[in-house]
Residue, then its C-alpha position, 0 to 999 in steps of 0.5 A: x054703733x052709735x056715737x056714745x058707744x064709739x066715743x065712750x072713752x073720751x066723753x066727759x061726764x057733763x056730755x054724757x049726762x046731757x045725752x041721757x036727758x035727751x034720750x027717749x024711752x026706747x034709747x033709755x031702755x037700750x042704755x039700762x040693758x048695756x049697763x047691766x050687760x057691762x056689770x055682768x061682765x065685770x062680775x064674771x071678769x075673774x072667773x074659774x076656768x077649767x084646763x081646756x078653757x084656760x089653755x085655749x085662753x092662753x093659746x097653748x096645748x092642754x098638756x103644756x098648761x097642765x105641766x106648768x101647773x104641776x111645776x108650780x109655774x102657774x097656780x091652779x086648784x084641784x079638789x084632789x090628786x088626779x082631779x080636774x084643775x081649775x085656773x083663775x082668769x086673773x092669775x092667768x092674766x098675771x102670769x101672761x103680763x109678767x112675761x109668761x115665759x117658761x123654759x122646757x127644762x123647767x117642765x117636769x117629764x111626763x112620768x113626774x106629772x100626775x095627769x089625772x087618769x090614763x088614756 
């Protein structure tokens, strides 16, 4: 990793501009690529996740997340009853930051939750 990448959180604007002015064409091209990648990451920051990806992101089993969503503990979207559930990453982050806790008694029983098909 170069010095600019390692110190990006502590650099002043003047120092950064001085560094950019002294970069060669190859370094400027690399910097442009990094800035485009950073912009793409920001655009996808609040993306939709399906149940499997959301459960992996939260570090819990899919059935647990499905039950939490059915109980209204975590907001999700569905195209219709029994269809796949989708979760906004920002909603999952907010749930986690608020403590992300739940009580087993608050999760509905398996018979009360429409799991979206038979197995």
